C-alpha positions in Angstrom: 0.0 0.0 0.0 2.9 2.4 0.9 4.6 1.6 -2.4 1.4 2.4 -4.3 1.1 5.7 -2.5 4.7 6.5 -3.5 3.9 5.7 -7.1 0.9 7.9 -7.0 2.9 10.8 -5.6 5.4 10.3 -8.4 2.7 10.3 -11.0 1.2 13.5 -9.4 4.6 15.2 -9.6 5.2 14.1 -13.3 1.7 15.1 -14.4 1.8 18.5 -12.6 5.2 19.2 -14.2 3.9 18.3 -17.7 0.7 20.4 -17.3 2.7 23.4 -16.2 5.2 22.9 -19.0 2.4 22.7 -21.5 0.8 26.0 -20.4 4.2 27.6 -20.4 4.6 26.5 -24.0 1.1 27.9 -24.9 2.0 31.2 -23.3 5.2 31.3 -25.3 3.3 30.6 -28.5 1.0 33.6 -27.8 3.7 36.1 -26.7 6.7 35.1 -28.8 6.3 32.6 -31.6 2.9 33.6 -33.0 2.5 31.0 -35.7 -1.2 30.0 -35.8 -1.0 29.7 -39.6 -3.9 27.2 -40.0 -6.3 29.3 -37.9 -5.2 32.2 -40.0 -6.4 30.4 -43.1 -9.8 29.6 -41.4 -10.2 33.2 -40.5 -9.1 34.4 -43.9 -11.4 32.0 -45.9 -14.4 32.7 -43.6 -14.1 36.4 -44.4 -13.7 35.7 -48.1 -16.8 33.4 -48.2 -18.8 36.1 -46.4 -17.7 38.5 -49.1 -19.1 36.2 -51.8 -15.8 34.8 -53.0 -15.3 31.1 -54.0 -12.4 30.2 -51.8 -12.3 26.6 -53.2 -11.8 27.9 -56.7 -9.2 30.3 -55.6 -7.1 27.6 -53.9 -7.3 25.4 -57.0 -5.6 28.2 -59.0 -2.8 26.5 -60.9 -0.8 29.7 -60.7 -0.8 29.6 -56.9 3.0 29.5 -56.7 3.4 32.8 -58.5 3.8 35.9 -56.5 0.8 37.9 -57.7 -2.1 35.5 -57.9 -5.5 36.8 -56.8 -5.4 34.8 -53.6 -2.0 36.0 -52.6 -3.0 39.6 -53.2 -6.1 39.1 -51.1 -3.9 37.6 -48.3 -1.5 40.5 -48.4 -4.4 42.9 -48.1 -6.0 41.1 -45.2 -3.8 42.6 -42.4 -3.5 39.2 -40.8 -0.2 39.4 -38.9 0.9 35.7 -39.4 1.5 33.5 -42.4 -1.6 32.1 -44.0 -1.6 28.4 -45.1 -3.2 28.2 -48.5 -5.7 25.5 -49.2 -9.4 25.6 -48.4 -10.3 21.9 -47.8 -13.1 22.1 -45.1 -16.8 22.3 -45.6 -18.6 25.6 -46.0 -20.5 25.2 -42.7 -17.1 25.1 -40.9 -16.2 28.4 -42.3 -19.6 29.7 -41.3 -18.9 28.8 -37.7 -15.5 30.4 -37.9 -17.1 33.5 -39.3 -18.4 34.4 -35.8 -14.8 34.7 -34.7 -13.8 36.5 -37.9 -16.0 39.4 -36.8 -13.2 40.3 -34.3 -9.7 41.4 -35.0 -7.4 38.4 -35.8 -5.5 38.6 -32.5 -8.7 38.5 -30.4 -10.2 35.8 -32.5 -7.1 33.7 -32.3 -7.0 34.0 -28.5 -10.7 32.9 -28.3 -9.9 29.9 -30.6 -7.0 29.0 -28.4 -9.1 29.2 -25.3 -11.9 27.1 -26.9 -9.3 24.4 -27.8 -7.8 24.3 -24.3 -11.3 24.1 -22.8 -11.9 21.1 -25.1 -8.7 19.5 -23.9 -10.0 19.7 -20.3 -13.4 18.5 -21.4 -11.8 15.5 -23.1 -10.0 14.6 -19.9 -13.2 14.9 -17.9 -15.0 12.7 -20.4 -12.3 10.1 -20.2 -12.3 10.2 -16.3 -16.1 10.0 -16.3 -16.1 6.9 -18.4 -13.9 5.2 -15.8 -16.1 6.5 -12.9 -12.9 7.8 -11.1 -12.1 4.2 -10.1 -8.3 4.2 -10.9 -6.2 7.2 -9.8 -3.1 5.7 -11.3 -4.7 5.5 -14.8 -6.1 9.0 -14.5 -2.7 10.5 -13.6 -1.0 8.4 -16.4 -3.7 9.7 -18.8 -2.8 13.3 -17.9 0.8 12.5 -18.6 -0.1 11.0 -22.0 -2.2 14.1 -22.9 0.3 16.8 -21.9 3.5 15.0 -22.9 2.3 15.1 -26.5 4.1 17.1 -29.1 1.2 16.6 -31.6 -1.1 18.4 -29.0 1.4 21.4 -28.8 1.7 21.4 -32.6 -2.0 21.5 -33.0 -2.3 24.4 -30.6 0.7 26.2 -32.2 -0.8 26.3 -35.7 -4.5 26.5 -34.6 -5.6 23.2 -36.0 -8.8 21.2 -35.3 -7.3 18.0 -33.9 -8.5 18.7 -30.3 -12.1 19.1 -31.6 -11.8 15.6 -33.1 -10.5 14.2 -29.9 -13.3 15.7 -27.9 -16.0 14.5 -30.4 -14.6 10.9 -30.5 -14.6 10.7 -26.7 -18.1 12.2 -26.6 -19.3 9.6 -29.1 -17.8 6.8 -26.9 -19.6 8.3 -23.8 -22.9 8.5 -25.6 -22.6 5.0 -27.1 -21.8 3.5 -23.7 -24.7 5.5 -22.2 -27.1 3.9 -24.7 -27.7 7.3 -26.4 -26.6 6.1 -29.9 -28.9 8.5 -31.8 -26.9 11.4 -30.3 -23.6 10.1 -31.7 -24.7 11.0 -35.3 -24.2 14.8 -35.1 -20.7 14.5 -33.5 -19.5 11.9 -36.1 -21.1 13.9 -39.0 -19.2 17.0 -38.0 -15.9 15.1 -38.0 -16.7 13.8 -41.5 -17.5 17.3 -42.7 -13.9 18.2 -42.0 -12.0 14.9 -42.6 -13.8 12.4 -44.8 -11.1 9.7 -44.1 -12.7 9.3 -40.6 -15.6 7.6 -42.5 -13.9 4.3 -41.4 -15.4 5.0 -37.9 -18.8 4.9 -39.5 -17.9 1.6 -41.2 -16.9 0.4 -37.7 -20.4 1.1 -36.3 -22.0 -0.5 -39.4 -19.8 -3.6 -38.8 -20.9 -3.6 -35.1 -24.6 -3.5 -36.3 -25.1 -0.2 -34.5 -27.5 1.0 -37.2 -28.9 3.8 -35.1 -25.4 5.5 -35.0 -25.0 5.0 -38.8 -28.5 6.3 -39.7 -28.2 9.3 -37.3 -24.8 10.1 -38.7 -26.0 10.0 -42.3 -29.0 12.2 -41.5 -26.9 14.7 -39.6 -24.3 14.8 -42.4 -27.0 15.5 -45.1 -28.5 18.2 -42.8 -25.1 19.9 -42.3 -24.5 19.9 -46.0 -27.9 21.3 -46.8 -27.3 24.1 -44.2 -24.1 24.9 -46.1 -26.0 25.1 -49.4 -28.6 27.4 -47.8 -25.8 29.6 -46.4 -23.6 29.9 -49.4 -25.4 28.5 -52.4 -25.1 25.3 -54.5 -22.1 26.7 -56.5 -19.9 26.9 -53.4 -21.0 23.4 -52.3 -20.2 22.0 -55.8 -16.8 23.9 -55.7 -16.0 22.2 -52.4 -16.5 18.8 -53.9 -14.3 19.7 -56.9 -11.6 20.8 -54.5 -11.8 17.6 -52.5 -11.4 15.6 -55.6 -8.6 17.8 -56.9 -6.5 17.6 -53.7 -7.1 13.9 -53.2 -5.5 13.1 -56.5 -2.3 15.0 -55.9 0.7 12.8 -55.4 2.4 14.0 -52.3 6.0 13.4 -51.2 6.0 16.4 -48.9 8.7 15.9 -46.3 6.4 17.6 -43.7 4.1 14.6 -44.0 4.7 11.1 -42.6 1.6 9.3 -43.8 2.0 5.8 -45.2 1.1 7.2 -48.6 3.7 10.0 -48.3 6.5 7.7 -47.2 5.8 5.2 -50.0 5.7 8.1 -52.5 9.1 9.4 -51.3 10.6 5.9 -51.6 9.4 5.4 -55.2 10.3 8.9 -56.2 13.9 8.2 -55.3 14.0 4.7 -56.8 11.4 4.5 -59.6 10.3 8.1 -60.3 8.6 7.1 -63.6 6.5 4.4 -61.7 4.5 6.6 -59.3 1.3 4.7 -60.1 3.0 1.6 -58.5 3.3 3.7 -55.4 -0.4 4.4 -55.4 -1.2 0.7 -56.0 1.1 -0.3 -53.1 -0.4 2.2 -50.7 -4.0 1.2 -51.6 -3.1 -2.5 -51.3 -1.5 -2.2 -47.9 -4.3 0.0 -46.6 -7.0 -2.5 -47.7 -5.1 -5.3 -46.1 -4.9 -3.4 -42.8 -8.6 -2.5 -42.9 -9.6 -6.2 -43.6 -7.3 -7.5 -40.9 -8.7 -5.0 -38.4 -12.4 -5.7 -39.1 -11.9 -9.4 -39.1 -10.5 -9.1 -35.6 -13.5 -7.2 -34.3 -16.6 -9.3 -33.4 -19.8 -8.2 -35.0 -21.5 -7.8 -31.7 -23.4 -4.6 -30.9 -23.1 -4.5 -27.2 -19.5 -5.8 -26.8 -17.8 -5.5 -23.4 -14.7 -4.4 -25.2 -16.3 -1.6 -27.3 -13.7 1.0 -26.2 -10.8 -1.3 -27.2 -12.3 -2.0 -30.6 -13.0 1.7 -31.1 -9.4 2.6 -30.2 -8.0 0.2 -32.7 -10.1 1.7 -35.5 -8.9 5.2 -34.6 -5.3 4.1 -34.8 -6.1 2.3 -38.1 -7.5 5.5 -39.6 -4.4 7.4 -38.8 -2.2 4.7 -40.5 -4.2 4.5 -43.7 -5.1 8.2 -44.0 -3.6 9.6 -47.3 -2.5 12.8 -45.4 -0.9 12.7 -41.9 0.9 15.5 -40.2 1.8 16.1 -36.5 -1.5 17.6 -35.6 -3.5 14.6 -37.1 -2.1 12.5 -34.2 -4.0 14.2 -31.4 -6.9 11.7 -31.4 -4.3 8.9 -30.6 -4.8 9.9 -27.0 -7.7 7.5 -27.0 -5.7 4.4 -28.3 -2.8 5.2 -26.0 -4.9 5.5 -22.8 -7.0 2.4 -23.7 -3.8 0.5 -24.2 -2.6 1.7 -20.8 -5.9 0.6 -19.3 -5.7 -2.9 -20.8 -2.0 -3.4 -20.3 -0.9 -6.3 -18.1 1.7 -5.1 -15.6 3.6 -8.4 -15.9 3.8 -8.2 -19.7 7.3 -6.7 -20.2 7.2 -7.0 -24.0 4.0 -5.0 -24.3 5.2 -2.4 -21.9 8.4 -1.9 -24.0 6.4 -1.8 -27.2 3.9 0.7 -25.8 6.7 2.9 -24.5 8.4 2.8 -27.9 5.1 3.6 -29.7 4.4 6.6 -27.4 8.0 8.0 -27.8 7.9 7.6 -31.6 4.5 9.4 -31.8 4.8 12.0 -29.0 8.4 13.1 -28.9 9.4 16.1 -31.1 11.8 15.1 -33.8 12.2 15.5 -37.6 14.6 14.6 -40.4 13.3 17.5 -42.6 16.6 19.3 -42.5 18.5 16.3 -43.9 18.0 16.1 -47.6 19.5 12.6 -47.8 16.3 11.3 -46.1 13.9 13.0 -48.5 13.7 10.4 -51.2 14.7 6.8 -51.9 15.1 4.0 -49.3 16.4 6.4 -46.6 13.0 8.0 -46.7 11.7 5.0 -44.7 13.3 6.7 -41.6 11.0 9.8 -42.1 8.1 7.5 -41.2 9.0 7.1 -37.5 5.7 8.6 -36.3 3.6 6.3 -38.5 5.7 3.3 -37.3 4.8 4.3 -33.8 1.1 4.3 -34.7 1.5 0.9 -36.4 3.1 -0.5 -33.1 0.1 0.9 -31.2 -2.4 -0.6 -33.6 -0.6 -4.0 -33.4 -0.7 -4.0 -29.6 -4.4 -3.2 -29.6 -5.0 -5.9 -32.2 -3.1 -8.4 -30.0 -5.2 -7.3 -27.0 -8.5 -7.9 -28.8 -7.2 -11.3 -29.9 -6.4 -12.3 -26.3 -9.8 -11.1 -25.1 -11.7 -13.3 -27.5 -9.3 -16.2 -28.0 -11.1 -18.4 -25.4 -14.3 -18.1 -27.4 -16.1 -15.7 -25.1 -17.4 -14.0 -28.3 -17.2 -15.5 -31.7 -15.3 -13.7 -34.5 -16.8 -14.2 -37.9 
């Protein structure tokens, strides 16, 4: 008992240190670094849409790289004091919501956005603790460490991205589902799909689990959100959004800032067989399909499974692996798989502890090979995928845990 108390004290010290360090970093971002480039783009495009401009058409401009395109001139005249990331890829209704912040000066709007995101971090922690009925103080403290030791979380805050919104909504869906309020899961999932369509695999997961109420409510909510967007901005803007989505999804990316499975494969092929980039796409699609099939074959088709959260977590990690675009801030929702893995981890399983630690370090620590051109293309580019390797290890551990839970035939796997 005394040893456990000492361990809890140690966890309290570690978690307190990380929380304070996190808020110190946030303060530094506001006062010194002032990046917030992605929020700047939301703010910028929301104002343009309100002025009647088609932001999706502007960002599809093939002359975007030139200095004097219409979009760049508009950006220069916007008086936004930070760099604006070009590329409108979110649904019109999202920019409508941002337009309420866009009524203020950028600095004020950015501070409000930062406050909202940090409140959502706290709300996400509260939801996670609530799901466990405060029963395990060690797990709660360890979860705080996982949350605030995360470089992806800091990156998300630093550029003003939406990863924390996804994390909160995914935890909210889990709470509602466990609370038998499946029909309320739809609006939350639909909003995620409005911003990142690749999260549609979560909807496939609920379909696989025969949770038809979740699926139907999500589809209805999604259609409703899209119709609201049409009413707000017109059909032409809605059609332009879909054209942009198709346009950006067909661009072959080898951007060194990305470490998605697709980006790493593209970089390898670009260095070895630059004339065979179609093979890179075939390889990416094949590997992704294999991982999806393996995952869903491991998950029992039982609606009220005792291990819903474990199955939910493995699908979240799967989406991050197979997503065609993955940057640092896209890793924020991995809080859920990590804390679920912690919860299910056997203290005596040294191998799993080592692998989980390795996965967490690969995903959460700040590091990059972007400044070393030797790793940009060819076989050395494999090393630029360290983050995605960490996610793969996490996915593998969760898959093993599911297998162990059902190997004795407690629930059949089709």
